[in-house]
Structure formats: C-alpha cells, structure tokens
PyMOL commands that place a pseudoatom at each C-alpha (Angstrom):
pseudoatom trace, name=CA, resn=UNK, resi=1, chain=A, elem=C, hetatm=0, pos=[5.028, -15.991, -22.395]
pseudoatom trace, name=CA, resn=UNK, resi=2, chain=A, elem=C, hetatm=0, pos=[5.545, -17.976, -19.092]
pseudoatom trace, name=CA, resn=UNK, resi=3, chain=A, elem=C, hetatm=0, pos=[2.455, -18.047, -16.890]
pseudoatom trace, name=CA, resn=UNK, resi=4, chain=A, elem=C, hetatm=0, pos=[2.178, -19.052, -13.078]
pseudoatom trace, name=CA, resn=UNK, resi=5, chain=A, elem=C, hetatm=0, pos=[-0.203, -18.427, -10.250]
pseudoatom trace, name=CA, resn=UNK, resi=6, chain=A, elem=C, hetatm=0, pos=[1.170, -17.443, -7.148]
pseudoatom trace, name=CA, resn=UNK, resi=7, chain=A, elem=C, hetatm=0, pos=[-0.775, -18.137, -3.775]
pseudoatom trace, name=CA, resn=UNK, resi=8, chain=A, elem=C, hetatm=0, pos=[-0.112, -18.421, 0.096]
pseudoatom trace, name=CA, resn=UNK, resi=9, chain=A, elem=C, hetatm=0, pos=[-1.920, -18.525, 3.131]
pseudoatom trace, name=CA, resn=UNK, resi=10, chain=A, elem=C, hetatm=0, pos=[-2.845, -15.473, 5.356]
pseudoatom trace, name=CA, resn=UNK, resi=11, chain=A, elem=C, hetatm=0, pos=[0.439, -13.658, 6.629]
pseudoatom trace, name=CA, resn=UNK, resi=12, chain=A, elem=C, hetatm=0, pos=[2.441, -16.143, 4.693]
pseudoatom trace, name=CA, resn=UNK, resi=13, chain=A, elem=C, hetatm=0, pos=[4.283, -13.436, 2.772]
pseudoatom trace, name=CA, resn=UNK, resi=14, chain=A, elem=C, hetatm=0, pos=[2.857, -13.677, -0.367]
pseudoatom trace, name=CA, resn=UNK, resi=15, chain=A, elem=C, hetatm=0, pos=[2.904, -9.858, -0.993]
pseudoatom trace, name=CA, resn=UNK, resi=16, chain=A, elem=C, hetatm=0, pos=[6.449, -9.590, -0.346]
pseudoatom trace, name=CA, resn=UNK, resi=17, chain=A, elem=C, hetatm=0, pos=[7.305, -12.554, -2.920]
pseudoatom trace, name=CA, resn=UNK, resi=18, chain=A, elem=C, hetatm=0, pos=[4.903, -10.720, -5.495]
pseudoatom trace, name=CA, resn=UNK, resi=19, chain=A, elem=C, hetatm=0, pos=[6.978, -7.571, -4.737]
pseudoatom trace, name=CA, resn=UNK, resi=20, chain=A, elem=C, hetatm=0, pos=[10.330, -9.324, -5.463]
pseudoatom trace, name=CA, resn=UNK, resi=21, chain=A, elem=C, hetatm=0, pos=[8.851, -10.839, -8.496]
pseudoatom trace, name=CA, resn=UNK, resi=22, chain=A, elem=C, hetatm=0, pos=[7.830, -7.594, -10.025]
pseudoatom trace, name=CA, resn=UNK, resi=23, chain=A, elem=C, hetatm=0, pos=[11.334, -6.085, -9.486]
pseudoatom trace, name=CA, resn=UNK, resi=24, chain=A, elem=C, hetatm=0, pos=[12.841, -9.074, -11.438]
pseudoatom trace, name=CA, resn=UNK, resi=25, chain=A, elem=C, hetatm=0, pos=[10.553, -7.899, -14.301]
pseudoatom trace, name=CA, resn=UNK, resi=26, chain=A, elem=C, hetatm=0, pos=[7.551, -10.160, -14.096]
pseudoatom trace, name=CA, resn=UNK, resi=27, chain=A, elem=C, hetatm=0, pos=[4.237, -8.843, -15.109]
pseudoatom trace, name=CA, resn=UNK, resi=28, chain=A, elem=C, hetatm=0, pos=[1.831, -9.470, -11.618]
pseudoatom trace, name=CA, resn=UNK, resi=29, chain=A, elem=C, hetatm=0, pos=[-1.627, -9.559, -12.221]
pseudoatom trace, name=CA, resn=UNK, resi=30, chain=A, elem=C, hetatm=0, pos=[-3.003, -8.608, -8.884]
pseudoatom trace, name=CA, resn=UNK, resi=31, chain=A, elem=C, hetatm=0, pos=[-6.394, -10.337, -8.108]
pseudoatom trace, name=CA, resn=UNK, resi=32, chain=A, elem=C, hetatm=0, pos=[-6.972, -8.315, -4.663]
pseudoatom trace, name=CA, resn=UNK, resi=33, chain=A, elem=C, hetatm=0, pos=[-6.404, -4.930, -6.877]
pseudoatom trace, name=CA, resn=UNK, resi=34, chain=A, elem=C, hetatm=0, pos=[-8.799, -6.222, -9.382]
pseudoatom trace, name=CA, resn=UNK, resi=35, chain=A, elem=C, hetatm=0, pos=[-11.372, -7.490, -6.497]
pseudoatom trace, name=CA, resn=UNK, resi=36, chain=A, elem=C, hetatm=0, pos=[-11.123, -3.592, -5.155]
pseudoatom trace, name=CA, resn=UNK, resi=37, chain=A, elem=C, hetatm=0, pos=[-11.867, -2.163, -8.634]
pseudoatom trace, name=CA, resn=UNK, resi=38, chain=A, elem=C, hetatm=0, pos=[-14.771, -4.125, -9.610]
pseudoatom trace, name=CA, resn=UNK, resi=39, chain=A, elem=C, hetatm=0, pos=[-16.820, -3.536, -6.353]
pseudoatom trace, name=CA, resn=UNK, resi=40, chain=A, elem=C, hetatm=0, pos=[-16.399, 0.256, -6.521]
pseudoatom trace, name=CA, resn=UNK, resi=41, chain=A, elem=C, hetatm=0, pos=[-19.639, 2.160, -6.190]
pseudoatom trace, name=CA, resn=UNK, resi=42, chain=A, elem=C, hetatm=0, pos=[-22.029, 1.775, -9.409]
pseudoatom trace, name=CA, resn=UNK, resi=43, chain=A, elem=C, hetatm=0, pos=[-20.264, -1.565, -10.661]
pseudoatom trace, name=CA, resn=UNK, resi=44, chain=A, elem=C, hetatm=0, pos=[-22.297, -4.383, -11.468]
pseudoatom trace, name=CA, resn=UNK, resi=45, chain=A, elem=C, hetatm=0, pos=[-20.666, -6.705, -8.436]
pseudoatom trace, name=CA, resn=UNK, resi=46, chain=A, elem=C, hetatm=0, pos=[-21.323, -3.360, -6.325]
pseudoatom trace, name=CA, resn=UNK, resi=47, chain=A, elem=C, hetatm=0, pos=[-24.768, -3.435, -7.348]
pseudoatom trace, name=CA, resn=UNK, resi=48, chain=A, elem=C, hetatm=0, pos=[-25.394, -7.155, -6.389]
pseudoatom trace, name=CA, resn=UNK, resi=49, chain=A, elem=C, hetatm=0, pos=[-23.497, -6.954, -2.956]
pseudoatom trace, name=CA, resn=UNK, resi=50, chain=A, elem=C, hetatm=0, pos=[-25.792, -4.210, -1.890]
pseudoatom trace, name=CA, resn=UNK, resi=51, chain=A, elem=C, hetatm=0, pos=[-28.716, -5.844, -2.909]
pseudoatom trace, name=CA, resn=UNK, resi=52, chain=A, elem=C, hetatm=0, pos=[-27.885, -9.354, -1.121]
pseudoatom trace, name=CA, resn=UNK, resi=53, chain=A, elem=C, hetatm=0, pos=[-25.931, -8.051, 2.261]
pseudoatom trace, name=CA, resn=UNK, resi=54, chain=A, elem=C, hetatm=0, pos=[-27.881, -4.570, 2.370]
pseudoatom trace, name=CA, resn=UNK, resi=55, chain=A, elem=C, hetatm=0, pos=[-26.844, -0.901, 2.800]
pseudoatom trace, name=CA, resn=UNK, resi=56, chain=A, elem=C, hetatm=0, pos=[-25.373, -1.850, 6.196]
pseudoatom trace, name=CA, resn=UNK, resi=57, chain=A, elem=C, hetatm=0, pos=[-21.940, -2.733, 4.370]
pseudoatom trace, name=CA, resn=UNK, resi=58, chain=A, elem=C, hetatm=0, pos=[-21.758, 0.472, 2.784]
pseudoatom trace, name=CA, resn=UNK, resi=59, chain=A, elem=C, hetatm=0, pos=[-19.553, 3.696, 4.309]
pseudoatom trace, name=CA, resn=UNK, resi=60, chain=A, elem=C, hetatm=0, pos=[-21.315, 6.934, 4.231]
pseudoatom trace, name=CA, resn=UNK, resi=61, chain=A, elem=C, hetatm=0, pos=[-19.687, 7.765, 0.782]
pseudoatom trace, name=CA, resn=UNK, resi=62, chain=A, elem=C, hetatm=0, pos=[-21.679, 4.764, -0.683]
pseudoatom trace, name=CA, resn=UNK, resi=63, chain=A, elem=C, hetatm=0, pos=[-18.245, 2.463, -1.216]
pseudoatom trace, name=CA, resn=UNK, resi=64, chain=A, elem=C, hetatm=0, pos=[-18.224, -0.731, 0.362]
pseudoatom trace, name=CA, resn=UNK, resi=65, chain=A, elem=C, hetatm=0, pos=[-17.057, -1.018, 3.920]
pseudoatom trace, name=CA, resn=UNK, resi=66, chain=A, elem=C, hetatm=0, pos=[-14.874, -4.004, 3.899]
pseudoatom trace, name=CA, resn=UNK, resi=67, chain=A, elem=C, hetatm=0, pos=[-14.181, -4.195, 7.511]
pseudoatom trace, name=CA, resn=UNK, resi=68, chain=A, elem=C, hetatm=0, pos=[-17.889, -4.674, 8.143]
pseudoatom trace, name=CA, resn=UNK, resi=69, chain=A, elem=C, hetatm=0, pos=[-18.522, -6.973, 5.005]
pseudoatom trace, name=CA, resn=UNK, resi=70, chain=A, elem=C, hetatm=0, pos=[-15.201, -8.930, 5.940]
pseudoatom trace, name=CA, resn=UNK, resi=71, chain=A, elem=C, hetatm=0, pos=[-16.667, -9.517, 9.721]
pseudoatom trace, name=CA, resn=UNK, resi=72, chain=A, elem=C, hetatm=0, pos=[-19.571, -10.800, 8.106]
pseudoatom trace, name=CA, resn=UNK, resi=73, chain=A, elem=C, hetatm=0, pos=[-18.308, -13.426, 5.656]
pseudoatom trace, name=CA, resn=UNK, resi=74, chain=A, elem=C, hetatm=0, pos=[-15.184, -14.432, 7.923]
pseudoatom trace, name=CA, resn=UNK, resi=75, chain=A, elem=C, hetatm=0, pos=[-17.581, -16.328, 10.133]
pseudoatom trace, name=CA, resn=UNK, resi=76, chain=A, elem=C, hetatm=0, pos=[-20.291, -17.533, 7.704]
pseudoatom trace, name=CA, resn=UNK, resi=77, chain=A, elem=C, hetatm=0, pos=[-19.386, -19.865, 5.014]
pseudoatom trace, name=CA, resn=UNK, resi=78, chain=A, elem=C, hetatm=0, pos=[-22.760, -18.949, 2.936]
pseudoatom trace, name=CA, resn=UNK, resi=79, chain=A, elem=C, hetatm=0, pos=[-22.169, -15.596, 3.148]
pseudoatom trace, name=CA, resn=UNK, resi=80, chain=A, elem=C, hetatm=0, pos=[-18.588, -16.051, 1.847]
pseudoatom trace, name=CA, resn=UNK, resi=81, chain=A, elem=C, hetatm=0, pos=[-19.744, -18.309, -0.980]
pseudoatom trace, name=CA, resn=UNK, resi=82, chain=A, elem=C, hetatm=0, pos=[-22.229, -15.699, -2.142]
pseudoatom trace, name=CA, resn=UNK, resi=83, chain=A, elem=C, hetatm=0, pos=[-19.889, -12.869, -1.877]
pseudoatom trace, name=CA, resn=UNK, resi=84, chain=A, elem=C, hetatm=0, pos=[-17.246, -14.921, -3.928]
pseudoatom trace, name=CA, resn=UNK, resi=85, chain=A, elem=C, hetatm=0, pos=[-19.909, -16.054, -6.530]
pseudoatom trace, name=CA, resn=UNK, resi=86, chain=A, elem=C, hetatm=0, pos=[-20.417, -11.949, -7.162]
pseudoatom trace, name=CA, resn=UNK, resi=87, chain=A, elem=C, hetatm=0, pos=[-16.714, -11.039, -7.212]
pseudoatom trace, name=CA, resn=UNK, resi=88, chain=A, elem=C, hetatm=0, pos=[-15.064, -13.902, -8.929]
pseudoatom trace, name=CA, resn=UNK, resi=89, chain=A, elem=C, hetatm=0, pos=[-16.620, -13.876, -12.319]
pseudoatom trace, name=CA, resn=UNK, resi=90, chain=A, elem=C, hetatm=0, pos=[-15.726, -9.930, -12.824]
pseudoatom trace, name=CA, resn=UNK, resi=91, chain=A, elem=C, hetatm=0, pos=[-12.209, -10.910, -11.323]
pseudoatom trace, name=CA, resn=UNK, resi=92, chain=A, elem=C, hetatm=0, pos=[-11.575, -13.673, -13.739]
pseudoatom trace, name=CA, resn=UNK, resi=93, chain=A, elem=C, hetatm=0, pos=[-12.888, -11.275, -16.614]
pseudoatom trace, name=CA, resn=UNK, resi=94, chain=A, elem=C, hetatm=0, pos=[-10.582, -8.608, -15.917]
pseudoatom trace, name=CA, resn=UNK, resi=95, chain=A, elem=C, hetatm=0, pos=[-7.567, -11.005, -15.478]
pseudoatom trace, name=CA, resn=UNK, resi=96, chain=A, elem=C, hetatm=0, pos=[-8.273, -12.515, -18.598]
pseudoatom trace, name=CA, resn=UNK, resi=97, chain=A, elem=C, hetatm=0, pos=[-8.219, -9.254, -20.522]
pseudoatom trace, name=CA, resn=UNK, resi=98, chain=A, elem=C, hetatm=0, pos=[-4.833, -8.471, -18.726]
pseudoatom trace, name=CA, resn=UNK, resi=99, chain=A, elem=C, hetatm=0, pos=[-3.282, -11.805, -19.579]
pseudoatom trace, name=CA, resn=UNK, resi=100, chain=A, elem=C, hetatm=0, pos=[-4.356, -11.425, -23.051]
pseudoatom trace, name=CA, resn=UNK, resi=101, chain=A, elem=C, hetatm=0, pos=[-2.952, -7.782, -23.019]
pseudoatom trace, name=CA, resn=UNK, resi=102, chain=A, elem=C, hetatm=0, pos=[0.773, -9.299, -21.917]
pseudoatom trace, name=CA, resn=UNK, resi=103, chain=A, elem=C, hetatm=0, pos=[0.644, -11.891, -24.502]
pseudoatom trace, name=CA, resn=UNK, resi=104, chain=A, elem=C, hetatm=0, pos=[0.113, -9.427, -27.150]
pseudoatom trace, name=CA, resn=UNK, resi=105, chain=A, elem=C, hetatm=0, pos=[2.339, -6.537, -25.735]
pseudoatom trace, name=CA, resn=UNK, resi=106, chain=A, elem=C, hetatm=0, pos=[5.318, -8.672, -24.118]
pseudoatom trace, name=CA, resn=UNK, resi=107, chain=A, elem=C, hetatm=0, pos=[5.293, -12.042, -25.424]
pseudoatom trace, name=CA, resn=UNK, resi=108, chain=A, elem=C, hetatm=0, pos=[8.683, -13.341, -23.844]
pseudoatom trace, name=CA, resn=UNK, resi=109, chain=A, elem=C, hetatm=0, pos=[7.396, -11.871, -20.214]
pseudoatom trace, name=CA, resn=UNK, resi=110, chain=A, elem=C, hetatm=0, pos=[6.650, -14.237, -17.128]
pseudoatom trace, name=CA, resn=UNK, resi=111, chain=A, elem=C, hetatm=0, pos=[3.219, -13.339, -16.024]
pseudoatom trace, name=CA, resn=UNK, resi=112, chain=A, elem=C, hetatm=0, pos=[2.456, -13.904, -12.488]
pseudoatom trace, name=CA, resn=UNK, resi=113, chain=A, elem=C, hetatm=0, pos=[-1.406, -14.169, -11.258]
pseudoatom trace, name=CA, resn=UNK, resi=114, chain=A, elem=C, hetatm=0, pos=[-1.116, -13.021, -7.725]
pseudoatom trace, name=CA, resn=UNK, resi=115, chain=A, elem=C, hetatm=0, pos=[-4.349, -14.792, -6.261]
pseudoatom trace, name=CA, resn=UNK, resi=116, chain=A, elem=C, hetatm=0, pos=[-4.915, -15.507, -2.512]
pseudoatom trace, name=CA, resn=UNK, resi=117, chain=A, elem=C, hetatm=0, pos=[-7.786, -18.184, -3.331]
pseudoatom trace, name=CA, resn=UNK, resi=118, chain=A, elem=C, hetatm=0, pos=[-6.154, -19.786, -6.254]
pseudoatom trace, name=CA, resn=UNK, resi=119, chain=A, elem=C, hetatm=0, pos=[-6.604, -22.901, -4.820]
pseudoatom trace, name=CA, resn=UNK, resi=120, chain=A, elem=C, hetatm=0, pos=[-9.799, -22.807, -2.965]
pseudoatom trace, name=CA, resn=UNK, resi=121, chain=A, elem=C, hetatm=0, pos=[-11.620, -21.386, -6.629]
pseudoatom trace, name=CA, resn=UNK, resi=122, chain=A, elem=C, hetatm=0, pos=[-10.026, -24.239, -8.695]
pseudoatom trace, name=CA, resn=UNK, resi=123, chain=A, elem=C, hetatm=0, pos=[-8.194, -21.763, -10.951]
pseudoatom trace, name=CA, resn=UNK, resi=124, chain=A, elem=C, hetatm=0, pos=[-4.829, -23.688, -10.327]
pseudoatom trace, name=CA, resn=UNK, resi=125, chain=A, elem=C, hetatm=0, pos=[-5.805, -26.349, -12.697]
pseudoatom trace, name=CA, resn=UNK, resi=126, chain=A, elem=C, hetatm=0, pos=[-5.923, -24.073, -15.612]
pseudoatom trace, name=CA, resn=UNK, resi=127, chain=A, elem=C, hetatm=0, pos=[-2.146, -23.024, -14.696]
pseudoatom trace, name=CA, resn=UNK, resi=128, chain=A, elem=C, hetatm=0, pos=[1.121, -24.383, -15.591]
pseudoatom trace, name=CA, resn=UNK, resi=129, chain=A, elem=C, hetatm=0, pos=[2.934, -23.452, -12.482]
pseudoatom trace, name=CA, resn=UNK, resi=130, chain=A, elem=C, hetatm=0, pos=[1.363, -22.956, -8.986]
pseudoatom trace, name=CA, resn=UNK, resi=131, chain=A, elem=C, hetatm=0, pos=[3.806, -21.037, -6.492]
pseudoatom trace, name=CA, resn=UNK, resi=132, chain=A, elem=C, hetatm=0, pos=[3.180, -21.412, -2.787]
pseudoatom trace, name=CA, resn=UNK, resi=133, chain=A, elem=C, hetatm=0, pos=[4.272, -19.059, -0.574]
pseudoatom trace, name=CA, resn=UNK, resi=134, chain=A, elem=C, hetatm=0, pos=[4.576, -21.545, 2.607]
pseudoatom trace, name=CA, resn=UNK, resi=135, chain=A, elem=C, hetatm=0, pos=[5.171, -20.788, 6.143]
pseudoatom trace, name=CA, resn=UNK, resi=136, chain=A, elem=C, hetatm=0, pos=[3.792, -23.461, 9.040]
pseudoatom trace, name=CA, resn=UNK, resi=137, chain=A, elem=C, hetatm=0, pos=[0.795, -22.473, 10.808]
pseudoatom trace, name=CA, resn=UNK, resi=138, chain=A, elem=C, hetatm=0, pos=[2.293, -21.476, 13.854]
pseudoatom trace, name=CA, resn=UNK, resi=139, chain=A, elem=C, hetatm=0, pos=[4.423, -18.474, 11.942]
pseudoatom trace, name=CA, resn=UNK, resi=140, chain=A, elem=C, hetatm=0, pos=[1.199, -17.578, 10.088]
pseudoatom trace, name=CA, resn=UNK, resi=141, chain=A, elem=C, hetatm=0, pos=[-0.574, -16.817, 13.640]
pseudoatom trace, name=CA, resn=UNK, resi=142, chain=A, elem=C, hetatm=0, pos=[2.369, -15.263, 15.141]
pseudoatom trace, name=CA, resn=UNK, resi=143, chain=A, elem=C, hetatm=0, pos=[2.496, -13.047, 11.918]
pseudoatom trace, name=CA, resn=UNK, resi=144, chain=A, elem=C, hetatm=0, pos=[-1.183, -12.194, 11.852]
pseudoatom trace, name=CA, resn=UNK, resi=145, chain=A, elem=C, hetatm=0, pos=[-1.288, -11.184, 15.532]
pseudoatom trace, name=CA, resn=UNK, resi=146, chain=A, elem=C, hetatm=0, pos=[1.626, -8.798, 14.925]
pseudoatom trace, name=CA, resn=UNK, resi=147, chain=A, elem=C, hetatm=0, pos=[0.550, -7.603, 11.774]
pseudoatom trace, name=CA, resn=UNK, resi=148, chain=A, elem=C, hetatm=0, pos=[-3.161, -7.073, 12.209]
pseudoatom trace, name=CA, resn=UNK, resi=149, chain=A, elem=C, hetatm=0, pos=[-2.817, -6.697, 16.321]
pseudoatom trace, name=CA, resn=UNK, resi=150, chain=A, elem=C, hetatm=0, pos=[-5.341, -9.557, 16.600]
pseudoatom trace, name=CA, resn=UNK, resi=151, chain=A, elem=C, hetatm=0, pos=[-5.790, -12.038, 19.454]
pseudoatom trace, name=CA, resn=UNK, resi=152, chain=A, elem=C, hetatm=0, pos=[-4.676, -15.533, 19.182]
pseudoatom trace, name=CA, resn=UNK, resi=153, chain=A, elem=C, hetatm=0, pos=[-8.010, -16.898, 18.748]
pseudoatom trace, name=CA, resn=UNK, resi=154, chain=A, elem=C, hetatm=0, pos=[-9.430, -14.203, 16.061]
pseudoatom trace, name=CA, resn=UNK, resi=155, chain=A, elem=C, hetatm=0, pos=[-6.164, -15.232, 14.215]
pseudoatom trace, name=CA, resn=UNK, resi=156, chain=A, elem=C, hetatm=0, pos=[-6.979, -18.707, 14.041]
pseudoatom trace, name=CA, resn=UNK, resi=157, chain=A, elem=C, hetatm=0, pos=[-10.477, -17.744, 12.636]
pseudoatom trace, name=CA, resn=UNK, resi=158, chain=A, elem=C, hetatm=0, pos=[-9.000, -15.774, 9.991]
pseudoatom trace, name=CA, resn=UNK, resi=159, chain=A, elem=C, hetatm=0, pos=[-6.686, -18.806, 9.121]
pseudoatom trace, name=CA, resn=UNK, resi=160, chain=A, elem=C, hetatm=0, pos=[-9.518, -21.201, 9.276]
pseudoatom trace, name=CA, resn=UNK, resi=161, chain=A, elem=C, hetatm=0, pos=[-11.584, -19.359, 6.732]
pseudoatom trace, name=CA, resn=UNK, resi=162, chain=A, elem=C, hetatm=0, pos=[-9.195, -20.362, 3.969]
pseudoatom trace, name=CA, resn=UNK, resi=163, chain=A, elem=C, hetatm=0, pos=[-7.745, -23.994, 3.080]
pseudoatom trace, name=CA, resn=UNK, resi=164, chain=A, elem=C, hetatm=0, pos=[-5.261, -24.949, 5.218]
pseudoatom trace, name=CA, resn=UNK, resi=165, chain=A, elem=C, hetatm=0, pos=[-1.467, -24.139, 3.927]
pseudoatom trace, name=CA, resn=UNK, resi=166, chain=A, elem=C, hetatm=0, pos=[-0.537, -27.883, 4.224]
pseudoatom trace, name=CA, resn=UNK, resi=167, chain=A, elem=C, hetatm=0, pos=[-3.358, -29.058, 2.095]
pseudoatom trace, name=CA, resn=UNK, resi=168, chain=A, elem=C, hetatm=0, pos=[-2.186, -25.983, -0.560]
pseudoatom trace, name=CA, resn=UNK, resi=169, chain=A, elem=C, hetatm=0, pos=[0.960, -27.892, -0.830]
pseudoatom trace, name=CA, resn=UNK, resi=170, chain=A, elem=C, hetatm=0, pos=[-0.513, -30.807, -2.777]
pseudoatom trace, name=CA, resn=UNK, resi=171, chain=A, elem=C, hetatm=0, pos=[-1.717, -28.741, -5.424]
pseudoatom trace, name=CA, resn=UNK, resi=172, chain=A, elem=C, hetatm=0, pos=[1.588, -26.657, -5.951]
pseudoatom trace, name=CA, resn=UNK, resi=173, chain=A, elem=C, hetatm=0, pos=[4.083, -27.394, -8.367]
pseudoatom trace, name=CA, resn=UNK, resi=174, chain=A, elem=C, hetatm=0, pos=[6.559, -25.109, -6.824]
pseudoatom trace, name=CA, resn=UNK, resi=175, chain=A, elem=C, hetatm=0, pos=[6.885, -24.343, -2.986]
pseudoatom trace, name=CA, resn=UNK, resi=176, chain=A, elem=C, hetatm=0, pos=[8.667, -21.186, -1.573]
pseudoatom trace, name=CA, resn=UNK, resi=177, chain=A, elem=C, hetatm=0, pos=[9.151, -21.677, 2.162]
pseudoatom trace, name=CA, resn=UNK, resi=178, chain=A, elem=C, hetatm=0, pos=[8.880, -18.168, 3.677]
pseudoatom trace, name=CA, resn=UNK, resi=179, chain=A, elem=C, hetatm=0, pos=[9.859, -18.751, 6.949]
pseudoatom trace, name=CA, resn=UNK, resi=180, chain=A, elem=C, hetatm=0, pos=[13.455, -17.707, 6.896]
pseudoatom trace, name=CA, resn=UNK, resi=181, chain=A, elem=C, hetatm=0, pos=[15.193, -14.609, 6.279]
pseudoatom trace, name=CA, resn=UNK, resi=182, chain=A, elem=C, hetatm=0, pos=[14.499, -11.958, 3.584]
pseudoatom trace, name=CA, resn=UNK, resi=183, chain=A, elem=C, hetatm=0, pos=[17.644, -12.533, 1.760]
pseudoatom trace, name=CA, resn=UNK, resi=184, chain=A, elem=C, hetatm=0, pos=[16.845, -16.600, 1.848]
pseudoatom trace, name=CA, resn=UNK, resi=185, chain=A, elem=C, hetatm=0, pos=[13.574, -15.592, 0.409]
pseudoatom trace, name=CA, resn=UNK, resi=186, chain=A, elem=C, hetatm=0, pos=[14.925, -13.331, -2.368]
pseudoatom trace, name=CA, resn=UNK, resi=187, chain=A, elem=C, hetatm=0, pos=[17.730, -16.086, -3.272]
pseudoatom trace, name=CA, resn=UNK, resi=188, chain=A, elem=C, hetatm=0, pos=[14.348, -18.380, -3.729]
pseudoatom trace, name=CA, resn=UNK, resi=189, chain=A, elem=C, hetatm=0, pos=[12.564, -15.961, -5.684]
pseudoatom trace, name=CA, resn=UNK, resi=190, chain=A, elem=C, hetatm=0, pos=[15.356, -15.553, -8.264]
pseudoatom trace, name=CA, resn=UNK, resi=191, chain=A, elem=C, hetatm=0, pos=[15.625, -18.984, -8.650]
pseudoatom trace, name=CA, resn=UNK, resi=192, chain=A, elem=C, hetatm=0, pos=[11.892, -19.553, -9.339]
pseudoatom trace, name=CA, resn=UNK, resi=193, chain=A, elem=C, hetatm=0, pos=[12.084, -16.543, -11.982]
pseudoatom trace, name=CA, resn=UNK, resi=194, chain=A, elem=C, hetatm=0, pos=[14.912, -18.364, -13.552]
pseudoatom trace, name=CA, resn=UNK, resi=195, chain=A, elem=C, hetatm=0, pos=[12.924, -21.807, -13.901]
pseudoatom trace, name=CA, resn=UNK, resi=196, chain=A, elem=C, hetatm=0, pos=[9.902, -19.577, -15.185]
pseudoatom trace, name=CA, resn=UNK, resi=197, chain=A, elem=C, hetatm=0, pos=[11.924, -17.903, -17.951]
pseudoatom trace, name=CA, resn=UNK, resi=198, chain=A, elem=C, hetatm=0, pos=[13.297, -21.268, -18.962]
pseudoatom trace, name=CA, resn=UNK, resi=199, chain=A, elem=C, hetatm=0, pos=[9.918, -22.471, -19.636]
pseudoatom trace, name=CA, resn=UNK, resi=200, chain=A, elem=C, hetatm=0, pos=[8.891, -19.474, -22.006]
for i in range(1, 200): cmd.bond("trace and resi %d" % i, "trace and resi %d" % (i + 1))
show_as sticks, trace
zoom trace
C-alpha cells in the first residue's frame, strides 16, 4: 500500500484533485467528512464542543451550526486551537481505522489522506509523501471571493487562518501547481498517481 497526504490552501482546488485521484482508483480518506461525522449530536466531540462554546453554536435540531462556529474560530486563535484539540484526536482515530482497513482489504492500493490542515497539525511528518495543491495567494483570493461571495477583506481573513501556502511548499514532497487549466491539472494528477504506484 502506498500512502500520501493531500493538502492545499483554501480555494486551491484540493477537492478537485482529490476527485481526480479517486477516479484513477485511489482510496481517499477525507478528514473533512470524518470531522463532520465525529461532531454529530451525541458524539463525544459534540459534547465537548457544546460544553466549551455553549448552546449558541447549535441549530434548532441540536446539530452544530457550522457557520456560527466557523465565524467564531476564524478570528480567534485560542478558540480555533480548542476546537482543533477536541476534533482532531477523534479524526485521527477514525483515519487510523480506515487506513488499517485499506491495508488489509486492498494492500496494493494508493491511499490518500485528504487533510486540509495536514502541515499545521504536524501530521505531514508521519507520511512518506505530502502532495500540496498549490496556487499563488492572489489566485486563492480571487477564487474564494467568487466561490463564497466574500469581500476581499473577508477572503484575506479566511486565508490568514491557515499557514501561508508558500510556507507549505517547504514541507511538501510533491507540488501540484493548480493555477492552470483543468486539463493541465488532470495531466499532473496522472503523473503523480503513476509516481505513487511505483512506490507501492
């Protein structure tokens, strides 16, 4: 089994790259999906979030109001760190279970850990390969403004909540420049997939 982490910056196109890798046959373990699952009502992480942030972060049905929680943490590093300390251990536990399952059921496969904060959390140090989906910051800003209908200032705040994408390059073994066309990206994804297959 070949294992690699996949990360990027906000609006870098990481999800598009993950979809392309999935189409080629990679097993994608999606940290965002796992993070969504582990904070469902009644889960241990949900209990701890409500205990710290209060019931103001809940929707009427008792689920986490992601917009309210997101606004709260994007501008407050302490709150962001608390949320990460609640959610990340649960995410890692589920990811480890899924990696183990892939290694037993598909030992010749390529397994991609799709983790937005791969480098910020230090998890990149545990992986043989780290794929960075890269675009220059000005492209990130333009895409984020278009995609999420944000002002320039709000886009900068969102981008500023993560490590600058230029810094992430230092911790990456494979850099995929996603500032070109979709076809250029697809060609590069196929090259990376072939490279990972060789390492299996």
